[in-house]
Structure formats: structure tokens, C-alpha cells
mmCIF file as gemmi writes it, N, C-alpha and C atoms, coordinates in Angstrom:
data_model
loop_
_atom_site.group_PDB
_atom_site.id
_atom_site.type_symbol
_atom_site.label_atom_id
_atom_site.label_alt_id
_atom_site.label_comp_id
_atom_site.label_asym_id
_atom_site.label_entity_id
_atom_site.label_seq_id
_atom_site.pdbx_PDB_ins_code
_atom_site.Cartn_x
_atom_site.Cartn_y
_atom_site.Cartn_z
_atom_site.occupancy
_atom_site.B_iso_or_equiv
_atom_site.pdbx_formal_charge
_atom_site.auth_seq_id
_atom_site.auth_asym_id
_atom_site.pdbx_PDB_model_num
ATOM 1 N N . LEU Axp A 1 ? 123.033 170.95 71.335 1 0 ? 1 A 1
ATOM 2 C CA . LEU Axp A 1 ? 121.956 172.061 70.289 1 0 ? 1 A 1
ATOM 3 C C . LEU Axp A 1 ? 121.71 173.121 71.178 1 0 ? 1 A 1
ATOM 4 N N . VAL Axp A 2 ? 121.582 173.174 72.67 1 0 ? 2 A 1
ATOM 5 C CA . VAL Axp A 2 ? 120.784 173.984 73.172 1 0 ? 2 A 1
ATOM 6 C C . VAL Axp A 2 ? 121.867 175.111 72.927 1 0 ? 2 A 1
ATOM 7 N N . ASN Axp A 3 ? 123.397 174.991 72.839 1 0 ? 3 A 1
ATOM 8 C CA . ASN Axp A 3 ? 124.257 175.837 73.364 1 0 ? 3 A 1
ATOM 9 C C . ASN Axp A 3 ? 124.457 176.543 71.986 1 0 ? 3 A 1
ATOM 10 N N . GLN Axp A 4 ? 124.237 175.773 71.055 1 0 ? 4 A 1
ATOM 11 C CA . GLN Axp A 4 ? 123.624 176.434 69.396 1 0 ? 4 A 1
ATOM 12 C C . GLN Axp A 4 ? 122.875 177.641 68.978 1 0 ? 4 A 1
ATOM 13 N N . LEU Axp A 5 ? 122.052 177.966 70.495 1 0 ? 5 A 1
ATOM 14 C CA . LEU Axp A 5 ? 120.921 179.02 70.009 1 0 ? 5 A 1
ATOM 15 C C . LEU Axp A 5 ? 121.495 179.899 70.256 1 0 ? 5 A 1
ATOM 16 N N . PRO Axp A 6 ? 120.647 180.895 69.777 1 0 ? 6 A 1
ATOM 17 C CA . PRO Axp A 6 ? 120.626 182.587 69.941 1 0 ? 6 A 1
ATOM 18 C C . PRO Axp A 6 ? 120.705 182.526 71.766 1 0 ? 6 A 1
ATOM 19 N N . GLU Axp A 7 ? 121.228 183.789 71.68 1 0 ? 7 A 1
ATOM 20 C CA . GLU Axp A 7 ? 121.539 183.862 73.932 1 0 ? 7 A 1
ATOM 21 C C . GLU Axp A 7 ? 119.965 184.169 73.958 1 0 ? 7 A 1
ATOM 22 N N . ALA Axp A 8 ? 118.695 185.052 72.982 1 0 ? 8 A 1
ATOM 23 C CA . ALA Axp A 8 ? 118 185.291 73.607 1 0 ? 8 A 1
ATOM 24 C C . ALA Axp A 8 ? 116.939 184.253 73.324 1 0 ? 8 A 1
ATOM 25 N N . ASN Axp A 9 ? 117.223 182.998 72.722 1 0 ? 9 A 1
ATOM 26 C CA . ASN Axp A 9 ? 116.054 182.161 72.299 1 0 ? 9 A 1
ATOM 27 C C . ASN Axp A 9 ? 116.416 180.962 73.596 1 0 ? 9 A 1
ATOM 28 N N . LEU Axp A 10 ? 117.658 180.745 74.022 1 0 ? 10 A 1
ATOM 29 C CA . LEU Axp A 10 ? 118.232 179.814 75.387 1 0 ? 10 A 1
ATOM 30 C C . LEU Axp A 10 ? 117.822 180.547 76.427 1 0 ? 10 A 1
ATOM 31 N N . ILE Axp A 11 ? 117.675 181.804 76.824 1 0 ? 11 A 1
ATOM 32 C CA . ILE Axp A 11 ? 117.249 182.516 78.18 1 0 ? 11 A 1
ATOM 33 C C . ILE Axp A 11 ? 115.484 181.883 77.781 1 0 ? 11 A 1
ATOM 34 N N . LEU Axp A 12 ? 114.726 182.076 76.735 1 0 ? 12 A 1
ATOM 35 C CA . LEU Axp A 12 ? 113.59 181.759 76.582 1 0 ? 12 A 1
ATOM 36 C C . LEU Axp A 12 ? 113.496 180.453 76.845 1 0 ? 12 A 1
ATOM 37 N N . LEU Axp A 13 ? 113.913 179.665 76.516 1 0 ? 13 A 1
ATOM 38 C CA . LEU Axp A 13 ? 113.615 178.228 77.142 1 0 ? 13 A 1
ATOM 39 C C . LEU Axp A 13 ? 113.964 177.585 78.451 1 0 ? 13 A 1
ATOM 40 N N . ARG Axp A 14 ? 115.263 178.705 78.703 1 0 ? 14 A 1
ATOM 41 C CA . ARG Axp A 14 ? 115.168 178.485 79.84 1 0 ? 14 A 1
ATOM 42 C C . ARG Axp A 14 ? 114.439 178.198 81.138 1 0 ? 14 A 1
ATOM 43 N N . HIS Axp A 15 ? 113.673 179.448 81.135 1 0 ? 15 A 1
ATOM 44 C CA . HIS Axp A 15 ? 112.761 180.28 81.774 1 0 ? 15 A 1
ATOM 45 C C . HIS Axp A 15 ? 111.566 179.105 81.44 1 0 ? 15 A 1
ATOM 46 N N . LEU Axp A 16 ? 111.023 179.124 80.603 1 0 ? 16 A 1
ATOM 47 C CA . LEU Axp A 16 ? 109.952 178.618 79.987 1 0 ? 16 A 1
ATOM 48 C C . LEU Axp A 16 ? 110.142 176.581 80.516 1 0 ? 16 A 1
ATOM 49 N N . PHE Axp A 17 ? 111.098 176.364 80.505 1 0 ? 17 A 1
ATOM 50 C CA . PHE Axp A 17 ? 111.283 174.74 81.309 1 0 ? 17 A 1
ATOM 51 C C . PHE Axp A 17 ? 111.564 174.876 82.748 1 0 ? 17 A 1
ATOM 52 N N . GLY Axp A 18 ? 111.944 176.139 83.327 1 0 ? 18 A 1
ATOM 53 C CA . GLY Axp A 18 ? 112.085 176.192 84.381 1 0 ? 18 A 1
ATOM 54 C C . GLY Axp A 18 ? 110.577 176.455 85.502 1 0 ? 18 A 1
ATOM 55 N N . VAL Axp A 19 ? 109.871 177.099 84.536 1 0 ? 19 A 1
ATOM 56 C CA . VAL Axp A 19 ? 108.691 177.271 84.901 1 0 ? 19 A 1
ATOM 57 C C . VAL Axp A 19 ? 108.122 175.183 84.834 1 0 ? 19 A 1
ATOM 58 N N . LEU Axp A 20 ? 107.588 174.947 83.834 1 0 ? 20 A 1
ATOM 59 C CA . LEU Axp A 20 ? 107.448 173.657 83.649 1 0 ? 20 A 1
ATOM 60 C C . LEU Axp A 20 ? 108.129 172.823 84.525 1 0 ? 20 A 1
ATOM 61 N N . HIS Axp A 21 ? 109.149 172.681 84.571 1 0 ? 21 A 1
ATOM 62 C CA . HIS Axp A 21 ? 110.067 171.51 85.681 1 0 ? 21 A 1
ATOM 63 C C . HIS Axp A 21 ? 109.496 172.337 87.263 1 0 ? 21 A 1
ATOM 64 N N . HIS Axp A 22 ? 109.021 173.246 87.888 1 0 ? 22 A 1
ATOM 65 C CA . HIS Axp A 22 ? 108.311 173.762 88.838 1 0 ? 22 A 1
ATOM 66 C C . HIS Axp A 22 ? 107.477 172.965 88.849 1 0 ? 22 A 1
ATOM 67 N N . ILE Axp A 23 ? 106.592 173.189 87.669 1 0 ? 23 A 1
ATOM 68 C CA . ILE Axp A 23 ? 105.396 172.864 88.058 1 0 ? 23 A 1
ATOM 69 C C . ILE Axp A 23 ? 105.15 171.347 88.077 1 0 ? 23 A 1
ATOM 70 N N . GLU Axp A 24 ? 105.829 170.715 87.283 1 0 ? 24 A 1
ATOM 71 C CA . GLU Axp A 24 ? 106.131 169.087 87.299 1 0 ? 24 A 1
ATOM 72 C C . GLU Axp A 24 ? 106.398 168.71 88.688 1 0 ? 24 A 1
ATOM 73 N N . GLN Axp A 25 ? 107.066 169.277 89.689 1 0 ? 25 A 1
ATOM 74 C CA . GLN Axp A 25 ? 107.452 169.233 90.73 1 0 ? 25 A 1
ATOM 75 C C . GLN Axp A 25 ? 106.448 169.222 91.748 1 0 ? 25 A 1
ATOM 76 N N . ASN Axp A 26 ? 105.413 169.602 91.483 1 0 ? 26 A 1
ATOM 77 C CA . ASN Axp A 26 ? 104.588 169.903 92.308 1 0 ? 26 A 1
ATOM 78 C C . ASN Axp A 26 ? 103.147 168.809 91.857 1 0 ? 26 A 1
ATOM 79 N N . SER Axp A 27 ? 103.501 168.021 91.461 1 0 ? 27 A 1
ATOM 80 C CA . SER Axp A 27 ? 102.416 167.047 90.606 1 0 ? 27 A 1
ATOM 81 C C . SER Axp A 27 ? 101.653 166.136 91.687 1 0 ? 27 A 1
ATOM 82 N N . GLY Axp A 28 ? 102.461 166.381 92.728 1 0 ? 28 A 1
ATOM 83 C CA . GLY Axp A 28 ? 101.58 165.354 93.562 1 0 ? 28 A 1
ATOM 84 C C . GLY Axp A 28 ? 100.363 166.242 94.045 1 0 ? 28 A 1
ATOM 85 N N . GLU Axp A 29 ? 100.489 167.57 93.723 1 0 ? 29 A 1
ATOM 86 C CA . GLU Axp A 29 ? 99.045 168.033 94.333 1 0 ? 29 A 1
ATOM 87 C C . GLU Axp A 29 ? 98.547 168.846 93.431 1 0 ? 29 A 1
ATOM 88 N N . ASN Axp A 30 ? 99.141 169.213 91.839 1 0 ? 30 A 1
ATOM 89 C CA . ASN Axp A 30 ? 98.186 169.386 90.285 1 0 ? 30 A 1
ATOM 90 C C . ASN Axp A 30 ? 98.01 168.479 89.735 1 0 ? 30 A 1
ATOM 91 N N . GLN Axp A 31 ? 98.535 167.198 89.718 1 0 ? 31 A 1
ATOM 92 C CA . GLN Axp A 31 ? 98.253 166.305 88.786 1 0 ? 31 A 1
ATOM 93 C C . GLN Axp A 31 ? 98.698 166.619 87.191 1 0 ? 31 A 1
ATOM 94 N N . MET Axp A 32 ? 99.678 167.727 87.272 1 0 ? 32 A 1
ATOM 95 C CA . MET Axp A 32 ? 100.422 167.993 86.087 1 0 ? 32 A 1
ATOM 96 C C . MET Axp A 32 ? 101.941 167.575 86.485 1 0 ? 32 A 1
ATOM 97 N N . ASN Axp A 33 ? 102.067 165.933 85.911 1 0 ? 33 A 1
ATOM 98 C CA . ASN Axp A 33 ? 103.632 165.327 85.704 1 0 ? 33 A 1
ATOM 99 C C . ASN Axp A 33 ? 104.158 165.851 84.404 1 0 ? 33 A 1
ATOM 100 N N . ALA Axp A 34 ? 105.492 165.696 84.011 1 0 ? 34 A 1
ATOM 101 C CA . ALA Axp A 34 ? 105.621 166.19 82.638 1 0 ? 34 A 1
ATOM 102 C C . ALA Axp A 34 ? 104.828 165.54 81.558 1 0 ? 34 A 1
ATOM 103 N N . PHE Axp A 35 ? 104.557 164.501 81.322 1 0 ? 35 A 1
ATOM 104 C CA . PHE Axp A 35 ? 103.548 164.171 80.524 1 0 ? 35 A 1
ATOM 105 C C . PHE Axp A 35 ? 102.43 164.71 80.049 1 0 ? 35 A 1
ATOM 106 N N . ASN Axp A 36 ? 101.978 165.253 81.319 1 0 ? 36 A 1
ATOM 107 C CA . ASN Axp A 36 ? 100.262 165.826 81.397 1 0 ? 36 A 1
ATOM 108 C C . ASN Axp A 36 ? 100.647 167.509 80.487 1 0 ? 36 A 1
ATOM 109 N N . LEU Axp A 37 ? 101.923 168.08 81.215 1 0 ? 37 A 1
ATOM 110 C CA . LEU Axp A 37 ? 102.45 169.179 80.767 1 0 ? 37 A 1
ATOM 111 C C . LEU Axp A 37 ? 102.74 169.063 79.331 1 0 ? 37 A 1
ATOM 112 N N . ALA Axp A 38 ? 103.417 167.855 78.928 1 0 ? 38 A 1
ATOM 113 C CA . ALA Axp A 38 ? 103.944 167.941 77.551 1 0 ? 38 A 1
ATOM 114 C C . ALA Axp A 38 ? 102.524 167.785 76.297 1 0 ? 38 A 1
ATOM 115 N N . LEU Axp A 39 ? 101.66 167.562 77.153 1 0 ? 39 A 1
ATOM 116 C CA . LEU Axp A 39 ? 100.322 166.937 75.941 1 0 ? 39 A 1
ATOM 117 C C . LEU Axp A 39 ? 100.1 168.584 75.779 1 0 ? 39 A 1
ATOM 118 N N . CYS Axp A 40 ? 100.098 169.315 77.151 1 0 ? 40 A 1
ATOM 119 C CA . CYS Axp A 40 ? 99.241 170.456 77.104 1 0 ? 40 A 1
ATOM 120 C C . CYS Axp A 40 ? 99.985 171.553 75.897 1 0 ? 40 A 1
ATOM 121 N N . ILE Axp A 41 ? 101.124 172.015 76.237 1 0 ? 41 A 1
ATOM 122 C CA . ILE Axp A 41 ? 101.948 172.683 76.065 1 0 ? 41 A 1
ATOM 123 C C . ILE Axp A 41 ? 102.622 172.423 74.281 1 0 ? 41 A 1
ATOM 124 N N . ALA Axp A 42 ? 102.735 170.94 74.083 1 0 ? 42 A 1
ATOM 125 C CA . ALA Axp A 42 ? 103.647 170.528 72.349 1 0 ? 42 A 1
ATOM 126 C C . ALA Axp A 42 ? 102.607 171.136 71.658 1 0 ? 42 A 1
ATOM 127 N N . PRO Axp A 43 ? 101.678 171.155 71.51 1 0 ? 43 A 1
ATOM 128 C CA . PRO Axp A 43 ? 101.176 171.386 70.036 1 0 ? 43 A 1
ATOM 129 C C . PRO Axp A 43 ? 101.291 173.182 69.874 1 0 ? 43 A 1
ATOM 130 N N . ASN Axp A 44 ? 101.625 173.748 70.985 1 0 ? 44 A 1
ATOM 131 C CA . ASN Axp A 44 ? 102.028 175.166 70.275 1 0 ? 44 A 1
ATOM 132 C C . ASN Axp A 44 ? 103.64 175.831 70.415 1 0 ? 44 A 1
ATOM 133 N N . MET Axp A 45 ? 103.943 174.688 70.764 1 0 ? 45 A 1
ATOM 134 C CA . MET Axp A 45 ? 105.565 175.456 70.632 1 0 ? 45 A 1
ATOM 135 C C . MET Axp A 45 ? 106.129 174.584 69.148 1 0 ? 45 A 1
ATOM 136 N N . LEU Axp A 46 ? 105.828 173.729 68.708 1 0 ? 46 A 1
ATOM 137 C CA . LEU Axp A 46 ? 106.389 173.306 67.472 1 0 ? 46 A 1
ATOM 138 C C . LEU Axp A 46 ? 105.219 172.627 66.631 1 0 ? 46 A 1
ATOM 139 N N . TRP Axp A 47 ? 105.102 172.814 64.87 1 0 ? 47 A 1
ATOM 140 C CA . TRP Axp A 47 ? 104.58 172.174 64.346 1 0 ? 47 A 1
ATOM 141 C C . TRP Axp A 47 ? 105.022 172.31 63.15 1 0 ? 47 A 1
ATOM 142 N N . LEU Axp A 48 ? 104.062 171.828 62.192 1 0 ? 48 A 1
ATOM 143 C CA . LEU Axp A 48 ? 104.665 171.336 60.629 1 0 ? 48 A 1
ATOM 144 C C . LEU Axp A 48 ? 104.382 172.704 59.743 1 0 ? 48 A 1
ATOM 145 N N . PRO Axp A 49 ? 105.755 173.334 59.093 1 0 ? 49 A 1
ATOM 146 C CA . PRO Axp A 49 ? 105.483 174.148 58.334 1 0 ? 49 A 1
ATOM 147 C C . PRO Axp A 49 ? 104.4 174.089 57.319 1 0 ? 49 A 1
ATOM 148 N N . SER Axp A 50 ? 103.654 172.949 57.451 1 0 ? 50 A 1
ATOM 149 C CA . SER Axp A 50 ? 102.762 173.403 56.002 1 0 ? 50 A 1
ATOM 150 C C . SER Axp A 50 ? 101.369 172.462 56.51 1 0 ? 50 A 1
ATOM 151 N N . PRO Axp A 51 ? 100.266 172.869 56.199 1 0 ? 51 A 1
ATOM 152 C CA . PRO Axp A 51 ? 99.252 171.806 56.375 1 0 ? 51 A 1
ATOM 153 C C . PRO Axp A 51 ? 99.173 170.417 55.776 1 0 ? 51 A 1
ATOM 154 N N . THR Axp A 52 ? 98.915 169.266 56.967 1 0 ? 52 A 1
ATOM 155 C CA . THR Axp A 52 ? 98.92 167.841 56.167 1 0 ? 52 A 1
ATOM 156 C C . THR Axp A 52 ? 97.837 167.175 56.727 1 0 ? 52 A 1
ATOM 157 N N . GLY Axp A 53 ? 97.434 165.939 56.625 1 0 ? 53 A 1
ATOM 158 C CA . GLY Axp A 53 ? 96.152 165.125 57.52 1 0 ? 53 A 1
ATOM 159 C C . GLY Axp A 53 ? 96.307 165.137 58.529 1 0 ? 53 A 1
ATOM 160 N N . PRO Axp A 54 ? 95.308 164.733 59.231 1 0 ? 54 A 1
ATOM 161 C CA . PRO Axp A 54 ? 95.188 164.657 60.437 1 0 ? 54 A 1
ATOM 162 C C . PRO Axp A 54 ? 96.082 163.425 60.985 1 0 ? 54 A 1
ATOM 163 N N . GLU Axp A 55 ? 96.366 162.432 60.206 1 0 ? 55 A 1
ATOM 164 C CA . GLU Axp A 55 ? 97.279 161.626 60.819 1 0 ? 55 A 1
ATOM 165 C C . GLU Axp A 55 ? 98.425 161.719 60.763 1 0 ? 55 A 1
ATOM 166 N N . GLU Axp A 56 ? 98.869 162.932 59.998 1 0 ? 56 A 1
ATOM 167 C CA . GLU Axp A 56 ? 100.408 163.338 59.82 1 0 ? 56 A 1
ATOM 168 C C . GLU Axp A 56 ? 100.54 164.141 60.939 1 0 ? 56 A 1
ATOM 169 N N . GLU Axp A 57 ? 99.609 165.395 61.531 1 0 ? 57 A 1
ATOM 170 C CA . GLU Axp A 57 ? 99.5 165.866 62.26 1 0 ? 57 A 1
ATOM 171 C C . GLU Axp A 57 ? 99.379 165.111 63.968 1 0 ? 57 A 1
ATOM 172 N N . SER Axp A 58 ? 98.637 164.347 64.123 1 0 ? 58 A 1
ATOM 173 C CA . SER Axp A 58 ? 98.765 163.352 65.422 1 0 ? 58 A 1
ATOM 174 C C . SER Axp A 58 ? 100.087 162.805 65.218 1 0 ? 58 A 1
ATOM 175 N N . ARG Axp A 59 ? 100.665 162.171 64.644 1 0 ? 59 A 1
ATOM 176 C CA . ARG Axp A 59 ? 102.014 161.584 64.625 1 0 ? 59 A 1
ATOM 177 C C . ARG Axp A 59 ? 103.261 162.734 65.121 1 0 ? 59 A 1
ATOM 178 N N . SER Axp A 60 ? 103.323 163.971 63.957 1 0 ? 60 A 1
ATOM 179 C CA . SER Axp A 60 ? 103.965 164.871 64.765 1 0 ? 60 A 1
ATOM 180 C C . SER Axp A 60 ? 103.771 165.537 66.445 1 0 ? 60 A 1
ATOM 181 N N . THR Axp A 61 ? 102.489 165.836 66.256 1 0 ? 61 A 1
ATOM 182 C CA . THR Axp A 61 ? 102.307 166.43 67.806 1 0 ? 61 A 1
ATOM 183 C C . THR Axp A 61 ? 102.72 165.306 68.671 1 0 ? 61 A 1
ATOM 184 N N . LYS Axp A 62 ? 102.717 163.9 68.982 1 0 ? 62 A 1
ATOM 185 C CA . LYS Axp A 62 ? 103.299 162.922 69.859 1 0 ? 62 A 1
ATOM 186 C C . LYS Axp A 62 ? 104.715 163.379 69.783 1 0 ? 62 A 1
ATOM 187 N N . LYS Axp A 63 ? 105.544 163.215 68.61 1 0 ? 63 A 1
ATOM 188 C CA . LYS Axp A 63 ? 106.9 163.28 68.49 1 0 ? 63 A 1
ATOM 189 C C . LYS Axp A 63 ? 107.284 164.572 69.249 1 0 ? 63 A 1
ATOM 190 N N . VAL Axp A 64 ? 106.758 165.874 69.151 1 0 ? 64 A 1
ATOM 191 C CA . VAL Axp A 64 ? 106.933 166.93 70.135 1 0 ? 64 A 1
ATOM 192 C C . VAL Axp A 64 ? 106.449 166.747 71.515 1 0 ? 64 A 1
ATOM 193 N N . ALA Axp A 65 ? 105.482 166.295 72.012 1 0 ? 65 A 1
ATOM 194 C CA . ALA Axp A 65 ? 105.253 165.743 73.298 1 0 ? 65 A 1
ATOM 195 C C . ALA Axp A 65 ? 106.309 165.12 73.776 1 0 ? 65 A 1
ATOM 196 N N . LEU Axp A 66 ? 106.572 164.258 73.224 1 0 ? 66 A 1
ATOM 197 C CA . LEU Axp A 66 ? 108.153 163.336 73.634 1 0 ? 66 A 1
ATOM 198 C C . LEU Axp A 66 ? 108.893 164.23 73.913 1 0 ? 66 A 1
ATOM 199 N N . LEU Axp A 67 ? 109.223 164.933 72.798 1 0 ? 67 A 1
ATOM 200 C CA . LEU Axp A 67 ? 110.15 165.926 73.138 1 0 ? 67 A 1
ATOM 201 C C . LEU Axp A 67 ? 110.296 166.809 74.232 1 0 ? 67 A 1
ATOM 202 N N . VAL Axp A 68 ? 109.401 167.685 74.709 1 0 ? 68 A 1
ATOM 203 C CA . VAL Axp A 68 ? 109.201 168.316 75.643 1 0 ? 68 A 1
ATOM 204 C C . VAL Axp A 68 ? 108.81 168.123 76.939 1 0 ? 68 A 1
ATOM 205 N N . GLN Axp A 69 ? 108.571 166.111 76.814 1 0 ? 69 A 1
ATOM 206 C CA . GLN Axp A 69 ? 108.688 165.736 78.161 1 0 ? 69 A 1
ATOM 207 C C . GLN Axp A 69 ? 110.21 165.411 78.351 1 0 ? 69 A 1
ATOM 208 N N . PHE Axp A 70 ? 110.634 165.074 77.182 1 0 ? 70 A 1
ATOM 209 C CA . PHE Axp A 70 ? 112.267 164.939 77.804 1 0 ? 70 A 1
ATOM 210 C C . PHE Axp A 70 ? 113.072 166.234 78.55 1 0 ? 70 A 1
ATOM 211 N N . LEU Axp A 71 ? 112.221 167.618 78.184 1 0 ? 71 A 1
ATOM 212 C CA . LEU Axp A 71 ? 113.057 168.801 78.231 1 0 ? 71 A 1
ATOM 213 C C . LEU Axp A 71 ? 112.966 169.038 79.65 1 0 ? 71 A 1
ATOM 214 N N . ILE Axp A 72 ? 111.578 168.47 79.813 1 0 ? 72 A 1
ATOM 215 C CA . ILE Axp A 72 ? 110.579 168.882 81.058 1 0 ? 72 A 1
ATOM 216 C C . ILE Axp A 72 ? 111.804 167.99 82.205 1 0 ? 72 A 1
ATOM 217 N N . GLU Axp A 73 ? 111.785 166.81 82.329 1 0 ? 73 A 1
ATOM 218 C CA . GLU Axp A 73 ? 112.385 166 82.944 1 0 ? 73 A 1
ATOM 219 C C . GLU Axp A 73 ? 113.375 165.758 83.143 1 0 ? 73 A 1
ATOM 220 N N . ASN Axp A 74 ? 114.394 166.708 81.925 1 0 ? 74 A 1
ATOM 221 C CA . ASN Axp A 74 ? 116.202 167.162 82.031 1 0 ? 74 A 1
ATOM 222 C C . ASN Axp A 74 ? 116.125 168.447 82.151 1 0 ? 74 A 1
ATOM 223 N N . SER Axp A 75 ? 115.208 169.403 82.496 1 0 ? 75 A 1
ATOM 224 C CA . SER Axp A 75 ? 115.781 170.921 82.412 1 0 ? 75 A 1
ATOM 225 C C . SER Axp A 75 ? 116.928 171.118 83.065 1 0 ? 75 A 1
ATOM 226 N N . GLY Axp A 76 ? 117.16 170.328 84.538 1 0 ? 76 A 1
ATOM 227 C CA . GLY Axp A 76 ? 118.22 170.218 85.073 1 0 ? 76 A 1
ATOM 228 C C . GLY Axp A 76 ? 119.96 170.456 84.591 1 0 ? 76 A 1
ATOM 229 N N . GLU Axp A 77 ? 120.07 169.395 84.072 1 0 ? 77 A 1
ATOM 230 C CA . GLU Axp A 77 ? 120.771 168.538 82.757 1 0 ? 77 A 1
ATOM 231 C C . GLU Axp A 77 ? 120.997 169.635 81.584 1 0 ? 77 A 1
ATOM 232 N N . ILE Axp A 78 ? 119.746 169.85 80.782 1 0 ? 78 A 1
ATOM 233 C CA . ILE Axp A 78 ? 120.001 170.824 79.597 1 0 ? 78 A 1
ATOM 234 C C . ILE Axp A 78 ? 120.388 171.656 79.627 1 0 ? 78 A 1
ATOM 235 N N . PHE Axp A 79 ? 119.45 172.616 80.753 1 0 ? 79 A 1
ATOM 236 C CA . PHE Axp A 79 ? 119.555 173.959 81.017 1 0 ? 79 A 1
ATOM 237 C C . PHE Axp A 79 ? 120.501 174.488 82.185 1 0 ? 79 A 1
ATOM 238 N N . GLY Axp A 80 ? 120.644 173.423 82.547 1 0 ? 80 A 1
ATOM 239 C CA . GLY Axp A 80 ? 121.981 174.334 83.902 1 0 ? 80 A 1
ATOM 240 C C . GLY Axp A 80 ? 120.77 173.604 85.488 1 0 ? 80 A 1
ATOM 241 N N . GLY Axp A 81 ? 122.049 173.094 85.879 1 0 ? 81 A 1
ATOM 242 C CA . GLY Axp A 81 ? 121.508 172.672 87.332 1 0 ? 81 A 1
ATOM 243 C C . GLY Axp A 81 ? 120.884 173.833 88.422 1 0 ? 81 A 1
ATOM 244 N N . ASP Axp A 82 ? 121.045 174.793 88.107 1 0 ? 82 A 1
ATOM 245 C CA . ASP Axp A 82 ? 120.726 175.926 88.853 1 0 ? 82 A 1
ATOM 246 C C . ASP Axp A 82 ? 119.226 176.504 88.306 1 0 ? 82 A 1
ATOM 247 N N . ILE Axp A 83 ? 118.707 175.718 87.681 1 0 ? 83 A 1
ATOM 248 C CA . ILE Axp A 83 ? 117.311 176.138 86.902 1 0 ? 83 A 1
ATOM 249 C C . ILE Axp A 83 ? 116.334 176.421 88.086 1 0 ? 83 A 1
ATOM 250 N N . ALA Axp A 84 ? 116.289 175.89 89.113 1 0 ? 84 A 1
ATOM 251 C CA . ALA Axp A 84 ? 115.323 176.044 90.156 1 0 ? 84 A 1
ATOM 252 C C . ALA Axp A 84 ? 115.754 177.674 90.733 1 0 ? 84 A 1
ATOM 253 N N . SER Axp A 85 ? 117.177 177.615 90.395 1 0 ? 85 A 1
ATOM 254 C CA . SER Axp A 85 ? 117.076 179.616 91.319 1 0 ? 85 A 1
ATOM 255 C C . SER Axp A 85 ? 116.477 180.342 90.177 1 0 ? 85 A 1
ATOM 256 N N . LEU Axp A 86 ? 115.929 179.775 89.002 1 0 ? 86 A 1
ATOM 257 C CA . LEU Axp A 86 ? 115.083 180.981 88.379 1 0 ? 86 A 1
ATOM 258 C C . LEU Axp A 86 ? 113.811 181.776 89.214 1 0 ? 86 A 1
ATOM 259 N N . PHE Axp A 87 ? 113.84 181.017 90.251 1 0 ? 87 A 1
ATOM 260 C CA . PHE Axp A 87 ? 111.945 181.31 91.015 1 0 ? 87 A 1
ATOM 261 C C . PHE Axp A 87 ? 112.812 181.623 92.545 1 0 ? 87 A 1
């Protein structure tokens, strides 16, 4: 799916997850592991297209957080092993 994205979107995601992966690599010092990062950023990345109740929004946010956590933890494999070279 990543390879089907427009180039500009792919570059943006690659940089975003490169930064998040870099932060996660220093979680011993900053306490921001992939799970914590995902909880912070997921609600700002994807959301339901129309307003729903709090229960549905909570379920949706949890699903997005799991996706973001997966992307952070596997960013090298998903976006290319040289993701650290962005820095």
C-alpha cells in the first residue's frame, strides 16, 4: 500500500515516521516508546469522516494507535532500511 501512495505523501510519511522512530530509539532517556508516541500522535493523523459517539471514536482511536505503533516499530522495513539516514 505504501508504494501506491503519491510520491509527496510517501516522502512526508517517510520523514514523519523517521522522526518518530528516532525518538523511539531514545526511549530509555525520553520515556517515549512506540506505544506512547502512537497514543500522542494517532488522534491527529486519522479520524472518522463524520461525528460519532464517544464509544466509536474511542475504538477508532485505539485502532489508529495500533497502526501508528506498528508503523513506528517497523518503519525501516516499511519505508526503507535507510530511514535513519534522513538525519
